[in-house]
C-alpha positions in Angstrom: 18.3 3.6 -14.3 17.4 5.1 -11.0 19.1 5.1 -7.6 17.4 4.1 -4.4 17.0 7.7 -3.4 15.5 8.7 -6.8 12.9 5.8 -6.5 12.1 6.7 -3.0 11.2 10.2 -4.1 9.3 9.0 -7.2 7.3 6.5 -5.0 6.9 8.9 -2.0 8.6 6.5 0.4 11.9 6.5 2.2 15.1 4.7 1.0 14.9 2.9 4.4 11.4 1.6 3.4 12.8 0.3 0.0 15.6 -1.4 1.9 13.1 -3.0 4.2 11.0 -4.2 1.3 14.1 -5.7 -0.4 15.1 -7.4 2.9 11.5 -8.8 3.1 11.8 -10.4 -0.3 9.5 -7.9 -2.1 12.1 -6.7 -4.6 13.7 -9.8 -6.1 13.7 -8.1 -9.5 16.0 -5.3 -8.5 19.5 -5.4 -9.9 22.8 -4.1 -8.5 25.7 -2.2 -10.0 29.3 -3.1 -9.9 29.5 -1.3 -6.5 26.7 -3.4 -5.1 24.2 -0.6 -5.0 20.6 -1.2 -6.0 19.7 0.1 -9.5 16.1 0.4 -10.6 14.5 0.3 -14.0 11.3 2.0 -15.1 9.5 -1.4 -14.8 10.9 -1.8 -11.3 9.3 1.6 -10.4 6.0 0.5 -11.7 6.1 -2.7 -9.6 7.2 -0.7 -6.5 4.3 1.7 -6.9 1.9 -1.4 -7.0 3.7 -2.7 -3.8 3.3 0.7 -2.0 -0.4 0.7 -3.1 -1.0 -2.7 -1.7 0.8 -1.8 1.6 -1.0 1.5 1.9 -4.3 -0.3 1.5 -3.6 -2.7 4.2 -2.3 -5.8 2.6 0.1 -7.7 4.8 3.8 -7.9 3.7 3.4 -11.8 3.6 0.6 -11.4 1.0 2.4 -8.8 -1.0 5.4 -11.2 -1.1 3.2 -14.0 -2.3 1.9 -11.6 -5.1 5.5 -10.7 -6.1 6.5 -14.4 -6.1 3.6 -15.2 -8.4 4.5 -12.2 -10.6 8.2 -13.4 -11.0 6.9 -16.9 -11.9 5.4 -15.5 -15.0 2.2 -15.2 -17.0 0.7 -18.5 -15.9 0.0 -17.0 -12.5 -1.9 -14.0 -14.0 -5.4 -15.4 -13.1 -4.3 -16.0 -9.5 -2.8 -12.5 -9.2 -5.9 -10.9 -10.7 -8.1 -12.8 -8.1 -5.8 -11.8 -5.3 -6.2 -8.1 -6.4 -9.9 -8.5 -6.7 -10.2 -10.0 -3.2 -8.0 -7.2 -1.8 -10.2 -4.6 -3.7 -13.2 -6.0 -1.9 -11.5 -5.6 1.4 -10.6 -2.1 0.6 -14.2 -1.3 -0.3 -15.3 -2.8 3.0 -12.8 -0.6 4.9 -14.0 2.4 3.0 -17.6 1.7 4.0 -16.6 1.4 7.6 -14.6 4.6 7.3 -17.5 6.4 5.9 -19.8 5.3 8.8 -17.2 6.5 11.2 -16.9 9.8 9.4 -20.6 10.3 9.6 -20.4 9.8 13.4 -17.6 12.4 13.6 -19.6 14.8 11.5 -22.6 14.4 13.8 -20.4 15.1 16.8 -18.9 18.2 15.3 -22.5 19.4 14.4 -23.4 18.8 18.0 -20.6 20.9 19.3 -21.3 23.6 16.7 -25.0 23.7 17.8 -24.0 24.9 21.4 -26.3 22.3 23.0 -24.4 20.9 25.9 -27.0 18.6 27.4 -25.4 15.5 29.0 -27.5 13.0 27.1 -26.8 14.7 23.8 -23.0 14.3 24.5 -23.2 10.6 24.3 
């Protein structure tokens, strides 16, 4: 069993973030001890890492909540959850392509400044 601070460290988030996720309904699987403090299992940590991955890759909280709700419903939702992840993966790849294009522009601009050419039209 882990405390909220231990899970925060493991998942590289703050305890405040985990409390927010709980408040938003993303952690319905987390239990509480006799004092009312959240207690986390190894399986909880695995799911929280997935939640963090989805959030870090731009999935809205509403969609993450839908994913967790389906997870809690059981195995019969596995195909829908898989499709949801595949759709999100496609969006992440699109974002990566866009970032690569922007990185290329930044690299060209840095090369421009490194070249010492400061002609006005080149600046654009």
